[in-house]
N, C-alpha and C positions, 0 to 999 in steps of 0.2 A: 588404544585410548587409555588414559590413566583411570583407575577405579575412583568412583565418587566417594569422598570421605564424609563421615557423619561427625558432626561436632560433639564434643563431650557433653554439652548441655542437652542435646537431643537424645544422646545415649542414656543419660540419667533419667530423662523424662519417660523414655520407653520402658526402662527397667522398672521405674516406679509404677507406671500404668499396668505393667504385667503383674507385679506383685499385688496391687490393689485388686485386680481382676481375679487372681488366684485365691486371695483371702476371701473375697466376696463369694466365690463359688464354693469354697470350703465351708463357709458359714451357712449357705443355703442347704448344702448336702447334710451338714451336721444337724440343722434344725429339722430337716425332713426325716433323717434317721431317728431322731429323738421322738418325733410325732408317731412314726411307724411303730416304735417300741411300745407305745401305750396300748392298753386294752381299750377298745372303742366299740361303740354301738352303731349299727347301720340299719335303716337310714338314720340320720342324725336329727330328724324332726318329723312330727306328725301333728295333724289338727287334734285339738282336745276332743275327747269322747269318741275317737275313731274306733270302729268295730271291725273285728275279723282282719287283723293285719299280722305282720311278722316283724321280729327284731332279731338281728344277728350280732352276736358278740364276737369280735375278731381278737384273737389272742396270739400275739407273736412271741417267739422265744428270744429273749434278749441276752441269754447266757451263751458263753462259748463252749463250755464243757459239761453242761447239765441239760437234761430234758424236762419239759413241763409235764407233770404227771397228775395234776389235779387243778381244776378250775371251779371256784365257788363264787356264784353271783347272788348277791342279796338284793331283793326287790324292795322298793320304798314302802315302809310301813304306814307312813302318814297319808299316802295317796295309793292305796292298794290296787292291784290288778286282780280282779276276781278269778279269772280262769286262764290257764296256760297249758299248751300242749308242746311237747318237746320233739323236735325233729331228730331222728336217729343220726348219730355221728359214728362212723366206722371205727370200731375198736374202743369206743367209750360207752360207759353206762351212766345214765342220768338218774339222780335221786331228787324228786320234787317234794319240798317241805311246805306245809301250810300252817297258817295261824288263825286263831279265832279272832274275829273282828269285834272291837268294843262297840262299834256302831254298824249295824248291818247295812249293806248296800241295797237300795230298793231298785228293782227292775220290773219290766213288764211281765216277767215270768215268775216273780216272787222275790223275796228277800234273800240275799246272799250273806251268809254268816261266817264263811271262811274265805281266805284269800291266800294265794301263793306268796311265800315269804323268802324262799331260798331254793336255788337249783345248784346241785353239785355234780360235776362230771369227773369220773375216775376211770381207771383201767386202760386208758390210752396214753400216748405220749406225743409231745411236740418237740422234735429234735432242733438243735441249733440251726439257725438260718431258715426256719420254717414257721408257719403260722397255722392256726386251726380256727374254722368258723363254727360257732355253736348257735343254732337257730331255734327260736321258739315262736309259736303262734299264740296270740292273745285274743281274748274275747272282746274286751273293751278297755280303752284307756280312760283314766280319770279326767275330770274337768276341774276348773278352779285353780289351776297352777300353770306356770309357764315352762316347767321342766320336771323331769324325773331323773333322779340320781341313783344309779345302780353301782353299789360297792362291790369290787371284785378282789378275790384273793387268788394269787397264782403261786402254786407250790411246785418246786423243782425237785429233781431226783437227788440232789445233794442236801435236801432238807431246808433250803432257803425258801422263804415265803415273801413275795412282793405284794404289798397291800395297796391296791389302786382304789383309795378311799377318800382322797382329798377333793373337796369341792372347789370349783372355780369361783372366785369372788369378783364382782364387777370392779373394773379399774385396777385389778391386781395382776401381777405376772402369773403365768400358768404354773400351778404347783408341780413339784417333782414327780408325784405319783397321782395324777388326776383320775377321778372316778369317771367311768363311762356315763355320759349325760345325754339324755334325749330331750330336745327342745319341743315344747308343745305350743303350737300356734293357735290363734283364735279360731273357733269353730264357726261355720256358716250359720247365721241366725235364721230363725223360722221366717222372719219377715223377708229376708233375701231369698229364701227358698220359695216363699209365696210369690215374690216378684218374678222369679224365674219361671214358676209354674204359670202365672198369669201371662207372661210374655209368650211362653210356649203355646198357651191356649189361643192368644190373640193371633199369633203367627199361623196357627192351624185354621182359625176362622177365616183369616184373610186368604189363605191358600184355597180353602173351600169356596169362598166367594169368587175368586179368580177362575177356579175350575168351572163353576156354574156359569159364569159370564162367558167363558170361552165356549162351553157347550151350546149356550143359547145362540151365540154368533154363528157357530158351525151349522146349527139347525136352520137358522134364518137364511144363510147363504145357500144351503142345500134346497130350501123351499123356493128361493128365487130361481135357482138353476132349473128345478123341476117345472116351475111356472113358465120359464122361457122356453123350455123344450116342448111344453104343451102348446104354447102359442105357435111355435114353429111347425109342429105336427098338424095343428088345425089349419094353418095357412097352406101347407102342402095339400091337405085334403080338399080344401076349397078350390085350389088351383086345378087339381085333377078333375074335380066335378065339372068345372067350367069347360075344361078341355074335352071332356066326354060329351057335353051338350053340343059343342061345335061340331 
């Protein structure tokens, strides 16, 4: 049988569809690669005022012939984080710097007059095609703001310094070197907490009432059974007595 021929119009359509698909795929991969090259913070959001959590700064190497040898993270001065502990990273040494607060932070344990301002990791290296996670534990996040911007400096073995310090502006394209940004969501209000507590207490009371009602029913049924057994035993006794008289 002769081979089925494809018209030139269909051929052109197929070639065009293939080219569009390839370009779209390349665009997706390029954007994903660009995003992966950024210094980012994980998780990317927390409720305001969260206590005892962790933040991880992921630092990828975007160079082909140089290693990252120093990472400098600056914490926001306008919304300070009072206390920070650094998780050890193999091969790296962390230096934690603090600053005196113009306005002390009031806590249940007293006023905090100093806060962490900067953390610098040195001594290790991130080779091309690799990344490193740097994790810290914080005492408490601030309130009254919807984000925290951490400015990062990434130093390479060839002397090049990449400054991840540009803030994302609403409605604007992502900057070339965006700063790691942590979103802060609204914290649960005391009223909501009270509502949850009241609901829990109500559920507990209802459960207790059901348990008491079930217990009363069981005891009542047991009493009826015992009463019935007593009547049966009494009837058998009377029957035997009459039989004995006869």
